[in-house]
N, C-alpha and C positions, 0 to 999 in steps of 0.2 A: 573425558568429554571435552571437545573443542568447538562444537557448533550445534546449531539448531536449524531445522528445516521448517519453514512456514509455507502455507498456501493461501493465497488471497484471491478468491473467486466469488463473484456475485453478479446478479443482473445489473446492478449499478454500483459504481465506486466513484469517489471524488476526492482527489488528493490536492487540496487547495493550495493555491499560490496567493500572492498579494492581490486583494480585490482591487478592481479598477472601477471606481465609482459604483455604478449599479450592476456591474458584471463580475461574477465570481467564477474565475477559471478553474480548470483542473489540469494538473500535469499529466503527461501520457503514461506515467508509471508511478508507483508509490514513492512518496517523498521521504527523505530522512526524518524530518520532523514528524510525519505521520506514523512512521514505523516505531520511532521512539515513544510517541504518544500511545500507540497501541500496546506496547509492552508495559509502559507506566500505568495505563488504565487496568491492565490485567493484574498488576501488583496492588491496585487499590489506591494509588497515589493521587493527590489532588492536582489540579491544573497548575498550581503555584509551586509544585515541587521542582527543585533545580535539576534533578536527574543527572548529576555529574557522573555517576557510574555508567549509566546507559549511553552517555556520549562517547564512551570508549569502544562501543560496539561498531563493527563494520557490517555493511549489508551488500550482498551481491544478488541482483534480481534477474531471474530468468523469465523472459516474456513468453509464456505459453500461448496466450491469445492477446493481441494488443487491444482488441475491442474497437469501438468507434465512439466518437464524441457526440453527445446529444445535449441540447440546450432546453432547460425548463424555464418557462416564463412564469415568474413567481410574484404574487402580490400579497401584501400584508395590510390589514386595517381598512380595506375599502368599505364604504357604505356605513360606517359607524359614526355615532355622534362624537363631538369633539372630546368629551370627557372620557370616552372609551378608545379613542384613536391612539396609534403608536406615538408616544411623546418624542420630543427632540432629545438630543444627548444631555442637555442641561435640565431635563424634566419638564420643560414648559410645553403646553399644548400646541399642536400644529394649527395653522390657520386654514380656513376653508379652501379647498382645492389642492392642499398638499398633504391631506391625511392618509392617502394611499401611497405606500412605498412599493415601487415596482423594481424588481431585479430580474436578471437572467443568471441562471446557475448551470454550470457545465458539469456533465457526468461522463464517465467511461461506461459504456454499456457492453455487456458480454465479454469482459476482459478477465484474464486469469494470469496470475504471477506466482512463481515459486521463489522463495527467498532463503538464502543461506545467511545465517547470523553467526558471526564469529567475534572473538574478543577474549578478554581475561576470563579464566576458567570460573572464578567465583561469580562474576557478573552473568556469564552464560548460564550457569547452573540456577541462579536466582530467577533469571528470565524464563527458563524452561519450566521451573516449578509453577510460576505464575501463569504462564500460557496454558499449561495443562489443566489448571484449576483457577480460572480467572475470577477476580473479585467482581469486576464489572464486565458485562457482556461485550465482546469485541464488535467493532464495526469498522468499515473500510473507508475511512476519511470523514464521513458524516454519519450521524446516528441513524439516518434514514437508509443506510446502506449496510444491512447485516450480511455476513458471509453465508454462502450456500453450501459450503463444506467446512469441516473443522479447520481452524487456522493452524493449530499446532499439529505437526506431523510426527516428528521424532527428533531425538538427539543422535549425533553420530560423530565418530572421530575425525572425519574429513568431510565437512558439509559442502565445500566447494567441489570436490570430486563427485559427491552424490548428485549435484545438479546435472551432471552429464548423463546420469543413469536413471534417475527417478522418472517414472512415466510422465509424459507430457499430457496436459489437460487440453487436448484439441482433437478434432476429428482426424481420422486417417486420410492420407492422400488418396485421390481417386486411382483406380487400378492402372490407368493409362499413363500416370505420372511416375516415371521410374527414378527421377532424380530426388534425393533426399531434400526436404525443405529445411532451410536454415532457421536458426533460433536466435533471437536477440537477447543480449545481456546488458545490464547496467551495473557498472562498478563504481564504488566510491573510493577505491584505492587503485593505483596503476596496475593494470593486468599484465604489463610487461615492464621491466625495470626502465625507468627514464621515459616512459611513454607520455607525450604531452596530452593534457586533457582535451576532450572534445567540446566541453561546455562548462560554464559556471551556472550554478543554480542556487537561488537564495532560499535554502530550506534547512540550514544548519541552526538548530535552536540554541539560544543563549539565555542566561538568567533574565528574569523580568519580562518574559514574553517577547523578546527581540529575536531577530534572525540575522544571519550573515551568509555570505556566499561561500560555496565550496566547489571543488572540482569534481566532475564526473566523466566517466569514460564509457563509450558505447562500443560493443563488439557484436559481430554476427558470425555464427559458425554452425556447422552440422554436428549432430550429436548421435551417440549410440542409443539414447533413450527412445523408447517406442512412442508412437502417437496412440494414446490409450482410448481416445474417444471422449464422449461426454456422459454426464449422468452416472448411472449405475456401472456402465462399462469402465469409466475412469476410476470410480471408487473400488471396484473389484481388482483392477490392475494395480492400484496403489496399495491395497491391503496385501495382495500377493507379494509385491515387491518388498514391502516393509517386513513381512513375515520371513522372507528369505534372508533378510539382512540380520536377523536376530541370532 
């Protein structure tokens, strides 16, 4: 066993980046810190766990549906007396007129991603067992974003190749569109030897709750994988494909 296939689909997802004052953004695809956190949560690990083993994993993300970004206007503590209002960081009460905290939080709506997880055999096996029977319920970036299909799909000898063939969770093309639609990929290792990175993203977790930059690569290509549709149509196509691979 060399890899795991995951599927991340939900009406809302949010893969947080560094908050900017009262605005909490989301990345346009799952972050490395979010994926490691998802697996660590399935293992029952606390937030303070160093997860040195999980940092050896590599993630290749297939963008089945990119979704669209929506902003939630969010308030906390409005209309409450001072002793019930949200305290400051040092625990002191807020003064009149500052007791309401106003933030805007970004989400990805109607997005779907399929992820190949690869790495050391022992770590991959531990992650697969945890994801198949998670200690804590999985969520996609925030606890308010539960998945709408099972996260864990299967283990396979070549998870990267399987991304080319696993049914896509998106509607079929209209009958008049004869050209195959391309599919986006996000790589955290070079997809071709020596390929320069397309971007740096500050989502590589470090001990103590810190983060550092990492390189990522974007690619787009057509696939032999079929467009399986949404809802029951996708689940039926997925089940049929996985049964054929056994």
